[in-house]
C-alpha positions as CSV (number, residue, x, y, z in Angstrom):
1,M,-59.9,0.2,-118.5
2,I,-58.7,-3.3,-117.8
3,A,-55.8,-2.3,-119.3
4,R,-56.0,0.7,-116.7
5,N,-56.8,-1.7,-113.9
6,M,-54.1,-3.8,-114.5
7,T,-51.5,-1.3,-114.6
8,L,-52.7,0.4,-111.2
9,G,-52.8,-3.3,-110.2
10,V,-49.2,-4.0,-111.6
11,L,-47.9,-0.9,-109.5
12,A,-49.8,-1.7,-106.4
13,G,-48.0,-5.1,-107.1
14,S,-45.0,-3.7,-107.3
15,A,-45.0,-1.4,-104.7
16,V,-46.0,-4.0,-102.4
17,M,-43.1,-5.9,-103.7
18,F,-40.8,-2.8,-103.3
19,A,-42.1,-2.7,-99.6
20,V,-41.1,-6.1,-98.8
21,A,-38.2,-5.7,-100.7
22,V,-37.2,-2.6,-99.1
23,G,-38.5,-3.9,-96.0
24,C,-36.4,-7.4,-96.5
25,G,-32.9,-5.4,-97.8
26,E,-33.4,-3.7,-94.0
27,R,-33.7,-6.7,-92.1
28,S,-30.8,-8.4,-94.4
29,S,-28.3,-5.6,-93.8
30,T,-28.8,-6.2,-89.7
31,P,-28.0,-9.9,-89.2
32,A,-30.8,-11.9,-87.4
33,P,-30.3,-12.4,-84.4
34,E,-29.5,-16.3,-83.4
35,P,-33.1,-18.1,-82.5
36,T,-33.0,-18.1,-78.0
37,A,-32.5,-21.3,-76.5
38,A,-33.7,-21.8,-73.2
39,L,-30.8,-21.0,-70.4
40,P,-29.7,-25.0,-68.7
41,A,-30.3,-24.7,-65.4
42,S,-26.6,-24.1,-64.6
43,S,-26.3,-20.9,-66.7
44,G,-26.4,-17.1,-65.3
45,E,-28.5,-16.6,-62.1
46,Q,-29.7,-19.8,-61.5
47,T,-26.1,-20.8,-61.3
48,D,-25.2,-18.3,-58.5
49,E,-28.3,-20.2,-57.3
50,A,-27.7,-23.5,-57.5
51,K,-24.3,-23.0,-55.9
52,T,-25.3,-21.1,-53.1
53,E,-27.8,-24.3,-52.1
54,A,-24.9,-26.7,-52.9
55,E,-22.3,-25.0,-50.7
56,P,-22.1,-25.9,-47.4
57,A,-24.0,-23.7,-44.9
58,P,-20.5,-21.9,-43.1
59,T,-20.4,-23.2,-39.6
60,E,-19.1,-21.4,-36.8
61,I,-16.5,-22.6,-34.7
62,E,-17.7,-23.8,-31.3
63,P,-14.7,-22.6,-28.9
64,A,-13.1,-25.0,-26.8
65,P,-14.8,-25.2,-23.3
66,A,-12.2,-23.0,-20.9
67,V,-11.0,-24.7,-18.1
68,A,-12.8,-23.5,-14.7
69,E,-10.2,-22.6,-12.4
70,P,-11.1,-21.8,-8.8
71,A,-12.2,-18.3,-7.8
72,P,-9.7,-17.0,-5.8
73,E,-10.5,-17.3,-1.6
74,P,-11.3,-13.4,-0.9
75,E,-8.8,-11.7,0.8
76,P,-9.4,-11.2,4.7
77,E,-9.4,-7.6,5.6
78,G,-6.5,-7.2,7.9
79,P,-4.2,-9.7,9.1
80,A,-5.0,-13.6,9.2
81,L,-5.7,-15.7,12.5
82,G,-2.6,-15.7,14.7
83,E,0.0,-13.3,11.8
84,A,0.9,-10.8,13.2
85,E,1.7,-7.7,10.9
86,V,4.2,-5.6,12.3
87,G,6.8,-2.6,11.2
88,E,7.9,0.6,12.8
89,S,6.9,4.3,12.0
90,G,9.9,7.5,13.1
91,G,12.2,5.0,14.7
92,L,9.9,3.1,16.9
93,G,8.2,0.1,15.7
94,V,7.7,-3.3,16.9
95,R,9.3,-6.7,16.4
96,R,7.1,-9.0,17.2
97,L,3.5,-8.9,18.7
98,V,1.7,-12.0,20.4
99,V,-1.8,-12.6,21.7
100,A,-1.9,-15.6,24.8
101,A,-3.3,-16.2,27.9
102,G,-0.2,-15.1,30.1
103,V,3.1,-13.9,30.5
104,E,6.1,-15.4,32.2
105,G,9.5,-15.0,32.9
106,R,9.1,-11.8,29.7
107,E,7.4,-14.2,27.5
108,P,3.8,-15.2,26.4
109,I,2.7,-18.7,27.6
110,G,-0.8,-20.2,26.0
111,A,-0.4,-18.0,22.5
112,A,-3.8,-18.9,20.3
113,T,-6.3,-18.2,17.5
114,A,-9.3,-18.5,19.7
115,F,-9.8,-17.9,23.3
116,E,-12.8,-17.7,25.8
117,G,-14.6,-14.9,26.5
118,G,-14.0,-13.0,29.6
119,Q,-10.6,-14.3,30.5
120,R,-7.4,-12.4,30.7
121,L,-6.0,-11.6,27.2
122,Y,-2.5,-10.7,26.9
123,A,-1.0,-8.6,23.8
124,F,2.7,-9.5,24.4
125,V,4.9,-6.9,22.1
126,E,8.8,-6.8,21.6
127,A,9.2,-3.6,20.3
128,A,12.1,-1.4,19.2
129,N,12.7,2.2,19.8
130,E,15.9,3.7,18.0
131,T,15.1,7.4,19.0
132,E,17.1,9.6,21.4
133,E,13.8,9.7,23.7
134,D,11.7,7.8,25.5
135,R,8.4,7.0,23.5
136,Q,5.7,5.0,24.4
137,L,2.9,2.8,22.5
138,F,-0.7,2.5,23.2
139,V,-2.2,-1.1,22.7
140,T,-6.2,-1.8,22.1
141,F,-8.6,-4.8,21.6
142,E,-10.8,-3.5,19.0
143,G,-14.0,-6.3,18.8
144,P,-16.7,-6.8,16.9
145,E,-19.4,-3.5,16.3
146,G,-16.9,-1.3,17.0
147,R,-15.7,-2.5,20.3
148,S,-12.7,-1.2,21.9
149,V,-11.5,-1.9,25.1
150,G,-7.8,-1.8,26.5
151,H,-6.4,2.0,25.7
152,V,-3.2,0.8,27.8
153,A,0.2,2.7,26.9
154,L,3.6,1.0,27.1
155,D,6.8,3.1,27.8
156,I,9.7,2.3,25.6
157,P,12.9,4.1,26.7
158,A,15.0,5.4,24.5
159,D,18.1,3.4,22.6
160,S,16.4,0.2,23.3
161,P,17.0,-2.1,19.9
162,R,14.8,-4.6,22.2
163,W,12.0,-3.8,25.0
164,R,9.6,-6.7,25.6
165,T,6.6,-5.5,27.1
166,W,2.6,-6.5,27.3
167,A,-0.5,-5.1,28.2
168,Y,-3.9,-7.2,29.2
169,S,-7.4,-6.9,29.3
170,R,-10.7,-9.4,30.4
171,M,-13.0,-6.9,28.7
172,V,-13.1,-9.0,25.7
173,D,-15.9,-10.6,26.0
174,Q,-17.9,-10.5,23.5
175,P,-17.7,-13.6,20.3
176,G,-16.4,-12.8,17.1
177,L,-13.3,-11.3,15.4
178,W,-10.9,-9.4,17.9
179,E,-7.6,-7.9,16.4
180,A,-4.8,-6.1,19.0
181,V,-3.7,-2.6,17.8
182,V,-0.7,-1.6,18.8
183,Q,-0.1,2.3,17.8
184,T,2.8,4.8,17.9
185,D,2.5,8.1,20.1
186,E,1.5,9.8,16.9
187,G,-1.0,7.5,15.6
188,E,0.6,5.7,13.4
189,V,-0.7,1.7,13.3
190,V,3.2,-0.6,13.6
191,G,1.6,-3.4,15.0
192,R,-1.6,-6.2,14.9
193,I,-2.9,-9.6,15.0
194,A,-6.4,-11.4,14.9
195,F,-7.7,-13.8,17.1
196,Q,-11.6,-15.1,17.9
197,I,-13.4,-14.9,20.8
198,D,-15.8,-18.0,20.9
199,G,-19.5,-17.8,22.2
C-alpha cells in the first residue's frame, strides 16, 4: 500500500511537473515581454503636452493704426453761394447769371452772395438764343420753406448769340438760403445761383 501511495504520489508529482513543464514550454515558445519601464516625461502623450506648454502661444499681430483721413465735407445741394450753374436746352441757354443789388449800363452792380432782406434784388442774365424764333426764359427766386417769388418772363429774340437782360423782385425778404432759377419756356432749368438773405 505504501508502494501504491508512493506510485500515486510519484504520478501526481510527475503530472504536476508535466503541467509545469508544459506551461514552461508554452511560455518559452513566446518570448517573454521585456519588463516595462516608466515612460520618461519627454515621451508619448506627455511629450505633446510638454510641447504645447513649451511653445509660445501664437500672438495676434495688431494692425498698424490707420491714419485717420478727414471726413469729406458734404456736398451742398445745388450750387455753392455765388457760383452760377449755367447751360442750354434746345438752342436756348444762359451764359452768365449774377445776383446783384442793381444794373447799370447793361451790367450788374453790387453783386454779392449775401443781401439784406426786403431790398430790390436783380437776377442778371446773359442769354443766347440760337434758334430761328423768339423764345422766353423764366426767372424765379426760390427761398426757404418752398417760397417762390418773381416769376418774371424774359423775351430772348431769335438768332441772338448774346442777349443781356434781367429780372428783379422786392419779395426776397425771408432770411435763409435762396436761389435764382432760370428755366426755358419748356421748363428746363438752364441756370441757377445761390445767395443768402440775412435776418
